[in-house]
C-alpha positions as CSV (number, residue, x, y, z in Angstrom):
1,M,0.0,0.0,0.0
2,A,1.4,3.4,-1.0
3,P,2.2,5.8,1.9
4,P,0.0,8.8,2.5
5,V,0.7,11.8,0.3
6,A,1.7,13.9,3.3
7,A,4.3,11.3,4.4
8,T,5.7,11.1,0.8
9,F,6.3,14.8,0.8
10,R,8.4,14.6,4.0
11,R,11.1,12.7,2.1
12,P,14.3,14.5,1.0
13,L,13.9,16.7,-2.0
14,T,16.0,14.5,-4.3
15,E,13.6,11.5,-3.8
16,Y,10.8,13.2,-5.6
17,F,12.5,15.9,-7.6
18,P,14.0,14.6,-10.9
19,A,17.4,16.2,-11.6
20,V,16.5,18.7,-14.3
21,S,19.6,20.5,-13.3
22,P,22.2,19.0,-10.9
23,R,23.0,22.5,-9.6
24,L,19.4,22.9,-8.4
25,Q,19.3,19.7,-6.4
26,Y,20.8,21.2,-3.3
27,P,20.0,24.9,-3.3
28,E,21.8,25.8,-0.1
29,W,22.0,29.5,-1.2
30,L,18.2,29.6,-0.7
31,Q,18.3,28.3,2.8
32,P,16.6,31.5,4.2
33,L,13.6,30.8,1.9
34,A,13.4,27.2,3.3
35,D,13.4,28.7,6.8
36,D,10.5,31.0,5.9
37,W,8.7,28.1,4.2
38,A,8.9,26.1,7.4
39,E,6.9,29.0,9.0
40,V,4.3,28.8,6.2
41,E,3.8,25.1,6.9
42,A,3.5,25.7,10.6
43,A,0.8,28.3,9.9
44,L,-1.1,25.7,7.8
45,R,-0.9,23.3,10.7
46,G,-2.4,26.0,13.0
47,E,0.8,26.4,15.0
48,R,1.2,30.1,14.3
49,D,-0.4,33.0,12.5
50,P,-0.4,33.2,8.7
51,V,2.8,34.3,7.0
52,F,3.0,37.5,4.9
53,K,6.5,37.8,3.4
54,C,8.4,39.0,0.4
55,W,11.4,37.2,-1.0
56,S,13.8,39.3,-3.1
57,V,16.2,37.0,-5.0
58,P,18.6,37.7,-7.9
59,T,17.4,36.6,-11.3
60,Q,18.5,33.1,-12.5
61,H,19.2,31.9,-9.0
62,G,16.5,29.2,-8.8
63,K,13.8,31.1,-7.0
64,S,10.9,30.0,-9.2
65,T,12.1,26.4,-9.1
66,F,12.1,26.6,-5.4
67,A,8.6,28.0,-5.4
68,E,7.4,25.2,-7.6
69,H,8.7,22.5,-5.2
70,A,7.5,24.4,-2.1
71,L,4.0,24.6,-3.5
72,S,3.9,21.0,-4.6
73,K,4.9,20.0,-1.1
74,V,2.1,21.9,0.7
75,V,-0.5,20.6,-1.8
76,G,0.7,17.1,-0.8
77,Q,0.7,17.9,2.9
78,F,-2.6,19.8,2.8
79,P,-4.6,18.4,-0.1
80,H,-7.9,19.7,1.3
81,L,-6.8,23.3,1.0
82,N,-6.9,25.6,-2.1
83,H,-3.5,27.1,-3.1
84,M,-2.6,29.7,-5.8
85,Y,0.3,30.3,-8.1
86,L,0.2,33.8,-9.7
87,S,2.7,35.4,-12.0
88,Y,3.0,38.3,-14.5
89,A,1.4,36.4,-17.4
90,A,-1.2,33.7,-17.6
91,Q,0.8,31.6,-20.1
92,L,3.8,31.5,-17.7
93,A,1.5,30.7,-14.7
94,L,0.0,27.8,-16.6
95,K,3.4,26.4,-17.5
96,K,4.5,26.6,-13.8
97,S,1.2,25.0,-12.8
98,R,2.0,22.0,-15.0
99,N,5.4,21.8,-13.4
100,I,4.0,21.9,-9.9
101,R,1.4,19.3,-10.8
102,G,4.1,17.0,-12.2
103,I,6.1,17.2,-9.1
104,Y,3.0,16.5,-7.0
105,T,2.0,13.4,-9.0
106,R,5.5,12.0,-9.1
107,A,5.5,12.1,-5.3
108,G,2.3,10.0,-5.2
109,G,-0.3,12.7,-5.2
110,Q,-3.7,12.0,-6.7
111,L,-5.8,14.2,-9.0
112,S,-9.6,14.5,-9.6
113,I,-9.3,17.3,-12.1
114,E,-6.1,17.9,-14.2
115,A,-6.8,21.3,-15.9
116,N,-3.7,23.5,-15.9
117,A,-5.6,26.6,-14.7
118,A,-7.2,24.8,-11.8
119,W,-6.4,21.2,-10.9
120,E,-7.9,19.5,-7.9
121,T,-7.2,16.7,-5.5
122,P,-9.7,14.1,-4.3
123,Q,-9.7,15.8,-0.9
124,G,-11.2,18.9,-2.5
125,G,-8.2,21.1,-2.6
126,G,-5.7,21.8,-5.3
127,L,-4.1,24.7,-7.2
128,V,-5.3,27.7,-9.2
129,A,-2.9,29.5,-11.6
130,A,-3.4,32.9,-13.2
131,G,-1.5,35.9,-14.5
132,V,-1.6,39.5,-13.0
133,G,-5.0,40.9,-13.8
134,G,-6.4,37.5,-14.6
135,G,-9.7,36.3,-13.3
136,I,-9.6,34.3,-10.1
137,A,-13.2,34.9,-9.1
138,G,-14.9,31.9,-7.5
139,N,-11.6,30.4,-6.3
140,P,-11.0,30.8,-2.6
141,A,-7.4,30.8,-1.3
142,T,-7.5,28.7,1.9
143,G,-3.9,27.6,1.8
144,V,-0.9,29.4,0.3
145,V,-0.7,32.1,-2.3
146,I,2.6,32.5,-4.2
147,I,3.0,35.6,-6.4
148,D,6.1,34.9,-8.4
149,D,7.6,37.7,-10.5
150,P,4.6,40.2,-10.7
151,H,6.6,42.3,-13.2
152,A,7.7,40.8,-16.5
153,N,10.4,43.2,-17.5
154,R,11.9,46.7,-17.1
155,Q,9.3,48.3,-19.3
156,Q,6.5,47.2,-17.1
157,A,8.3,48.0,-13.9
158,E,9.1,51.5,-15.0
159,S,5.5,52.2,-15.9
160,L,3.5,53.7,-13.0
161,L,0.3,52.6,-14.8
162,Y,1.4,49.0,-14.8
163,R,2.7,49.1,-11.2
164,D,-0.7,50.5,-10.1
165,R,-2.5,47.8,-12.1
166,A,-0.5,45.0,-10.4
167,W,-0.9,46.5,-7.0
168,D,-4.7,47.0,-7.4
169,W,-5.0,43.4,-8.5
170,L,-3.1,42.2,-5.5
171,T,-5.0,44.3,-2.9
172,G,-8.3,43.8,-4.7
173,D,-8.8,40.5,-6.4
174,V,-6.2,38.4,-4.5
175,Y,-6.9,39.8,-1.0
176,Q,-10.7,39.2,-1.5
177,R,-10.0,35.5,-1.9
178,I,-7.9,34.8,1.3
179,H,-9.2,33.2,4.5
180,P,-8.0,33.5,8.1
181,Q,-5.3,30.8,7.7
182,T,-4.0,31.9,4.3
183,S,-0.4,32.8,3.9
184,I,0.9,35.0,1.0
185,I,4.5,35.0,-0.4
186,I,5.6,37.5,-3.0
187,I,8.8,36.4,-4.7
188,G,10.8,38.1,-7.4
189,S,13.8,40.0,-8.5
190,R,13.5,43.7,-7.8
191,W,13.0,46.1,-10.7
192,H,12.0,49.4,-9.1
193,P,11.8,50.9,-5.7
194,D,8.0,51.2,-6.1
195,D,7.4,47.7,-7.5
196,V,5.0,45.3,-5.9
197,I,7.6,44.1,-3.3
198,G,8.6,47.7,-2.6
199,R,5.0,48.6,-1.9
200,A,4.3,45.5,0.1
201,I,7.1,46.1,2.6
202,D,6.3,49.8,2.9
203,P,4.8,50.3,6.4
204,E,2.7,53.1,4.9
205,N,0.6,50.6,3.0
206,K,-0.1,48.4,6.1
207,L,-0.4,45.3,4.0
208,G,-0.3,42.0,5.7
209,D,-1.1,41.1,9.3
210,N,0.7,44.0,11.0
211,E,1.3,47.7,10.7
212,Q,4.9,47.2,9.4
213,G,3.9,45.7,6.1
214,Y,5.2,42.4,4.8
215,E,8.3,40.9,6.3
216,Y,11.2,40.9,3.9
217,T,13.9,38.4,3.1
218,R,16.5,40.0,0.7
219,L,19.2,37.9,-0.8
220,P,21.8,40.0,-2.8
221,A,23.9,38.3,-5.4
222,I,27.0,39.4,-3.5
223,N,27.0,39.8,0.3
224,D,28.8,42.4,2.4
225,A,31.8,40.1,2.7
226,G,32.2,40.0,-1.2
227,E,31.0,36.4,-1.5
228,A,28.7,35.3,-4.3
229,L,25.3,34.0,-3.1
230,W,25.5,31.0,-5.5
231,A,29.2,30.6,-6.0
232,E,28.9,27.5,-8.2
233,G,26.2,28.7,-10.6
234,M,26.8,32.5,-10.5
235,P,30.5,33.0,-9.7
236,L,32.0,36.4,-9.0
237,E,33.6,36.8,-12.5
238,L,30.2,36.1,-14.2
239,L,28.5,38.6,-11.9
240,A,31.1,41.1,-12.8
241,K,30.2,40.7,-16.4
242,K,26.5,41.3,-15.7
243,R,27.3,44.4,-13.7
244,A,29.5,45.7,-16.4
245,A,26.6,45.4,-18.9
246,S,24.4,47.7,-16.8
247,E,25.0,49.2,-13.5
248,Y,21.4,50.3,-13.2
249,D,20.1,46.7,-13.7
250,W,22.8,45.3,-11.5
251,W,21.5,47.1,-8.4
252,S,17.9,46.0,-9.0
253,L,18.0,42.5,-10.5
254,Y,21.1,41.2,-8.7
255,M,21.7,43.3,-5.5
256,Q,18.0,43.7,-4.8
257,S,18.5,47.4,-4.1
258,P,16.7,49.1,-7.0
259,R,17.5,52.7,-7.8
260,R,15.3,55.2,-9.5
261,K,16.3,56.5,-12.9
262,G,17.6,60.0,-12.4
263,G,19.9,58.8,-9.6
264,Q,23.7,59.2,-9.6
265,V,25.4,56.9,-12.0
266,F,29.1,57.7,-11.3
267,G,30.3,57.3,-7.7
268,T,33.3,58.9,-5.9
269,P,36.2,59.4,-8.3
270,T,39.6,57.8,-7.9
271,L,42.0,60.7,-8.1
272,C,45.7,60.9,-8.9
273,D,48.2,63.6,-9.8
274,L,48.8,64.5,-13.4
275,A,52.4,63.5,-13.0
276,D,51.2,59.9,-12.2
277,V,49.7,59.4,-15.6
278,P,52.0,56.9,-17.5
279,T,53.5,57.7,-20.8
280,Q,53.2,54.1,-22.0
281,G,50.2,51.8,-22.6
282,A,47.3,51.6,-25.1
283,V,45.3,54.8,-25.8
284,S,41.8,55.3,-27.0
285,I,40.1,58.6,-27.9
286,G,36.3,59.2,-27.6
287,I,34.6,62.1,-29.5
288,D,31.3,63.9,-29.0
289,L,30.4,66.7,-31.5
290,A,28.2,69.8,-31.1
291,Y,26.1,71.5,-33.7
292,S,26.3,75.1,-32.4
293,K,28.6,77.4,-30.4
294,K,25.8,79.2,-28.6
295,T,26.1,79.4,-24.8
296,H,23.2,77.0,-24.3
297,A,24.5,74.5,-26.8
298,D,26.5,71.3,-26.4
299,F,30.3,71.1,-26.3
300,S,32.5,69.4,-28.8
301,V,34.6,67.0,-26.7
302,A,37.5,64.6,-27.0
303,V,38.5,62.4,-24.1
304,V,41.8,60.5,-24.1
305,L,42.0,57.3,-22.0
306,R,45.3,55.4,-21.4
307,R,45.6,51.9,-20.0
308,H,48.6,51.4,-17.7
309,P,51.1,49.0,-19.3
310,N,51.5,46.8,-16.2
311,L,48.8,47.7,-13.5
312,K,45.1,47.3,-13.7
313,R,44.5,51.0,-14.1
314,I,43.0,53.3,-16.8
315,Y,43.8,57.0,-16.7
316,V,41.8,59.9,-18.1
317,E,44.9,61.4,-19.6
318,H,43.5,64.4,-21.4
319,V,40.2,66.2,-22.2
320,V,39.6,68.8,-24.9
321,R,36.2,70.6,-24.4
322,K,35.2,73.6,-26.5
323,Q,31.9,75.2,-27.4
324,V,32.5,75.1,-31.1
325,R,30.9,73.3,-34.0
326,A,32.4,70.2,-35.5
327,P,34.3,72.0,-38.4
328,E,36.1,74.2,-35.9
329,F,36.9,71.3,-33.7
330,K,38.8,69.6,-36.6
331,V,42.0,71.4,-35.7
332,D,42.0,69.9,-32.2
333,L,41.3,66.5,-33.5
334,L,44.2,66.6,-35.9
335,R,46.5,67.6,-33.1
336,L,45.3,64.6,-31.1
337,R,45.9,62.4,-34.1
338,D,49.5,63.6,-34.3
339,R,50.0,63.4,-30.5
340,Y,48.6,59.8,-30.3
341,P,49.5,58.2,-33.6
342,G,47.5,55.0,-34.3
343,A,45.1,55.6,-31.4
344,P,41.4,54.8,-32.3
345,M,39.1,57.8,-32.4
346,T,35.5,56.7,-31.8
347,F,32.2,58.7,-32.3
348,H,28.8,57.3,-31.5
349,S,26.3,59.0,-33.8
350,G,22.6,59.0,-33.7
351,Y,21.2,61.3,-36.4
352,G,21.8,62.3,-40.0
353,G,23.5,65.6,-39.1
354,E,26.0,63.8,-36.8
355,K,26.9,61.4,-39.6
356,G,27.5,64.3,-42.0
357,N,29.9,65.9,-39.5
358,S,31.8,62.7,-39.0
359,D,32.0,62.0,-42.7
360,W,33.4,65.5,-43.2
361,L,36.0,65.1,-40.5
362,K,37.1,61.8,-42.0
363,D,37.5,63.4,-45.4
364,S,39.6,66.1,-43.6
365,G,42.1,63.5,-42.3
366,V,40.7,62.8,-38.9
367,P,41.0,59.0,-38.3
368,L,37.4,58.8,-36.9
369,T,35.5,55.5,-36.5
370,E,31.7,56.2,-36.4
371,E,29.5,53.7,-34.6
372,H,25.7,53.9,-34.5
373,A,24.5,54.8,-31.0
374,G,21.7,52.3,-31.0
375,T,20.8,52.9,-27.3
376,D,20.2,55.9,-25.1
377,K,23.0,57.8,-23.2
378,L,22.3,56.0,-19.9
379,A,22.7,52.6,-21.5
380,R,25.9,53.6,-23.4
381,A,27.4,55.0,-20.2
382,Q,27.0,51.7,-18.2
383,P,30.2,49.9,-19.1
384,F,32.3,53.0,-18.3
385,A,30.3,53.6,-15.1
386,A,30.9,50.1,-14.0
387,A,34.6,50.5,-14.5
388,W,34.5,53.9,-12.7
389,N,32.7,52.3,-9.8
390,G,35.0,49.3,-9.6
391,V,33.9,46.5,-11.9
392,D,34.6,45.6,-15.6
393,D,33.7,42.5,-17.6
394,E,36.5,40.4,-16.1
395,Y,37.6,41.9,-12.8
396,M,36.2,43.2,-9.5
397,S,38.2,46.0,-7.9
398,E,37.8,48.5,-5.0
399,P,37.5,51.4,-5.5
400,G,37.2,52.1,-9.2
401,Y,40.2,51.5,-11.4
402,I,39.7,54.6,-13.6
403,F,42.0,57.3,-12.3
404,V,41.5,61.0,-12.9
405,P,44.3,63.6,-12.4
406,G,42.7,66.1,-10.0
407,D,45.2,68.8,-10.8
408,A,44.6,68.8,-14.5
409,P,43.2,72.1,-15.9
410,W,40.1,70.3,-17.3
411,S,39.4,68.0,-14.3
412,R,37.0,70.2,-12.4
413,A,34.6,70.5,-15.4
414,Y,35.0,66.8,-16.1
415,L,34.3,65.6,-12.6
416,T,31.4,68.0,-12.1
417,E,29.7,66.6,-15.2
418,L,30.2,63.0,-14.3
419,E,29.0,63.6,-10.7
420,A,25.8,65.2,-11.9
421,F,25.1,62.7,-14.7
422,T,21.8,60.7,-14.3
423,G,21.0,59.7,-17.8
424,V,17.6,61.5,-17.6
425,G,17.4,65.0,-19.0
426,D,20.9,66.0,-18.1
427,V,22.0,69.5,-19.2
428,R,25.5,68.4,-19.9
429,D,26.5,64.9,-20.9
430,D,29.1,65.5,-23.7
431,Q,32.1,64.3,-21.6
432,V,30.2,61.2,-20.5
433,D,29.4,60.3,-24.1
434,A,33.0,60.8,-25.2
435,S,34.4,58.8,-22.2
436,G,32.1,55.9,-23.0
437,S,33.1,56.0,-26.7
438,A,36.8,55.9,-25.7
439,F,36.2,53.1,-23.2
440,S,34.4,51.0,-25.8
441,R,37.6,50.8,-28.0
442,L,40.3,50.6,-25.3
443,P,42.0,47.2,-25.2
444,M,41.3,45.6,-21.8
445,F,43.6,43.9,-19.4
446,S,44.9,40.4,-19.5
447,G,45.9,38.3,-16.6
448,P,44.6,35.8,-14.1
449,R,40.9,35.7,-13.3
450,L,39.3,35.7,-9.9
451,K,39.4,32.6,-7.8
452,V,35.9,31.5,-6.8
453,G,35.3,29.7,-3.5
454,T,33.2,26.6,-3.1
455,P,29.5,27.0,-2.3
456,R,28.4,26.6,1.3
457,R,26.7,23.3,2.2
458,S,23.8,23.1,4.6
459,S,21.6,20.2,5.8
460,G,18.9,22.5,6.9
461,L,17.3,22.8,3.5
462,R,17.1,19.1,3.0
463,K,15.5,18.7,6.4
464,A,13.0,21.3,5.4
465,F,11.8,19.0,2.7
């Protein structure tokens, strides 16, 4: 005779979870979530009050897989209760529902109705799956509600209209279905300070069972000691590449500390003396061109970056910044050509007039390489900002490894612009653009990569299952 379903789900995770990925068999890095989930199970047993918590976990760290197994487990342990799995889109929620149902049946659970949107157990409970805004009318939530990734992408999270829609659906439709014993877990990577998790943990909203809002479990990709949360699957050198791609996304999706657009992009500069700038090493020159020399117009700018020949350092060696049109700036560019023979000159153009200027300069002997901008200024600034703040695509360093001579005649204007840059409606951004263009063509360092430690092992998570 087969053991009861509840007993089956007390077995170790690996006995009922087929190895879709060996790295997800023992998710020690999610141990805090397992501890929270033990409280959820205690609440379902009537041993404590319901649990209202938010889990903030880096993307691609197994949070949704954990949620699938956790839900399948409570369906098996409490098959008479109605549980819910909710996500940003109905199609995704239905896919996850199939996964949860598969885990449940492989563990010996029985079904009376197998529909993806709402499958049921012979004991009268089961699982309902829906997307944000989807209809869940007529389906009570008497067990556990998991809201997994209420925001699909950056575009949704940056939209106040969509954030309001997701929040109204949570506080309206979802909360109207809960019962006295119902626990709610909101899980996801952070996108925005005002996303669903941000609102749920805000005491002003008084959501949950107390006046402090939801309890919050935050797992950053790198802890205060500089250790990777999941060292085996997401080692430090891979996380460095992700940070280099976008400092803005790094703080939200990986560090779970989202920042509003319009915040400071470049942190405290790393200063040196002009005499410390080496005379050897690879050089790259970035260009940004202006259309007018009126006082309110942009500047024509050239930024020279030099890589130290031996150390992991890049220096802002020279900046030329004049409020002149591109034809008048030609003389300065030709001087830089002669001063730094063979150094690439790069200009990111966005419009037809810019292309005309760059073509004219090339015909005049300026060795300019024009590249289509493709993205906005904030996105183009991210690799240079990551290096400025201490991370590039291969290395992690403290503080930043870009050095600026504080005693150079141009340094005050340069540092002032970078300090004020937000990527949103900035009055001055010419030097930022030119610096990013120079950085994009500067040969990077070579050398040994970071050593990555072994992941922590814990028996607590296995016991939780």
